[in-house]
Structures are given as structure tokens and as C-alpha cells.
C-alpha positions, -999 to +999 in steps of 0.1 A: +222+636+562+209+650+595+179+632+609+156+662+606+165+666+570+159+629+563+124+633+579+116+664+559+129+648+527+104+619+533+077+645+534+087+658+500+103+690+513+141+683+510+162+709+492+177+682+469+211+682+488+198+665+520+190+697+538+158+717+543+152+750+526+149+777+553+119+791+535+101+758+535+107+745+570+073+756+584+056+742+554+075+709+560+063+708+595+027+716+585+029+688+559+041+664+585+013+673+609-012+670+580+002+635+573-003+627+609-039+639+606-044+617+575-030+587+593-052+595+623-083+598+601-075+564+586-072+548+621-034+545+621-029+561+655+006+548+662+022+560+630+003+593+633+020+599+666+054+590+652+050+615+624+036+642+647+067+639+669+089+641+637+073+675+630+083+687+665+119+675+660+122+692+626+110+726+639+133+724+670+162+715+647+155+745+625+150+768+654+183+758+670+201+761+636+186+796+631+197+805+666+233+794+660+233+816+628+217+845+646+243+844+673+271+842+647+283+809+660+272+785+632+304+765+635+292+752+669+261+736+654+279+706+639+299+700+670+269+702+693+247+681+670+273+653+671+266+651+709+228+650+705+210+619+692+177+637+688+160+671+690+133+662+715+128+688+742+118+659+765+155+654+768+166+679+796+200+687+779+183+694+746+157+715+764+184+736+782+203+741+750+172+751+731+161+775+758+196+790+760+199+794+722+164+807+716+155+825+749+123+804+749+124+800+787+086+797+792+080+768+767+075+744+796+047+766+810+027+765+777-007+748+777+006+722+752+036+711+773+021+682+792+005+669+760+038+672+742+058+653+768+031+626+770+033+624+732+071+619+732+068+591+758+040+575+738+059+578+705+088+560+722+065+531+732+050+529+698+083+531+679+103+508+702+078+484+717+049+484+692+024+499+717-012+501+707-026+536+707-063+545+713-080+573+694-082+598+723-044+595+730-036+600+693-059+630+691-043+647+722-008+639+707-015+655+674-031+685+690-001+689+712+023+686+683+003+712+663+005+737+692+041+729+698+051+735+662+031+767+661+047+780+693+083+772+683+078+786+648+062+818+662+088+823+690+117+818+666+102+839+637+102+809+614+080+818+584 
């Protein structure tokens, strides 16, 4: 099962076969962001950031999958995914691939971009080193994730 599908399944949006229903992907991402908001409200700032970043990876995974299908090269998806270990646009190679597939060349100029890249770095420190997160950092991260998900969904016509 792909990582994004596993994450969405944990949020209760799996299709039952390990994948994500194309009709429910935006709902899955919204539920992940809502879960991050709940964790934030309960003072669980680190886990909130991990879940917010998961929403970003799920929406990027879907946008890229949709782009492969739209370009009539869906057979490339599995081969390229085997080379990628995540769908974070913080990774320059993933970013270039996402931009090439989706023509979203101005994503790095969006107001949320710095907050998004800061969130990805913070998520890494939380997940791999147990870093403590303060409320303002968590708030900025969730806000950036929300704007990121909205932008990617809108740009790629994901309902």
C-alpha cells in the first residue's frame, strides 16, 4: 500500500483496497487538517504538525497521480514512485517533478511557501528527534498546511 493511501486509510477515507477514492481525496485531506486542528486544540503540537504534513503529502500524491493520468502516461507513476521515498515538495527532485507534471511553477512564490518548508523541517525534527513544539510554531504550521492543501487542490482541479 502506498504511503499516502496508508495515511488516508488511517483517517478513515481508504477505498477498502488500500487506495484513495478520487472523489474523496480533498475530503481526506480536510479530515487530516481537522485532526491536526483537534490535536493542536488539545495541546499536542508535535503530532498536529505530523498530521498536517501528512495532509500535504496526500494531496501532492493525488495531484501527481491525476497528472500522470491526464497526460496519458499512468504507467510511469509506479516506476517514478519507486524512486521517491516521500511526496514532500521540500525535496527538490519531487518539487521539479510536481511542477513539470502539474505546471504549478509558481507554487514556491505563494504566501504559504515559507511556512510550508518550515513545517516540513519541523515535522522531521518532531518525528525523528522528538523535538518539542511551541504553540505559535504549531499554529503557523497548520495554517501553512491548510493553505498548501487548498492551493494544490485548486491548481489541480481536485474536488
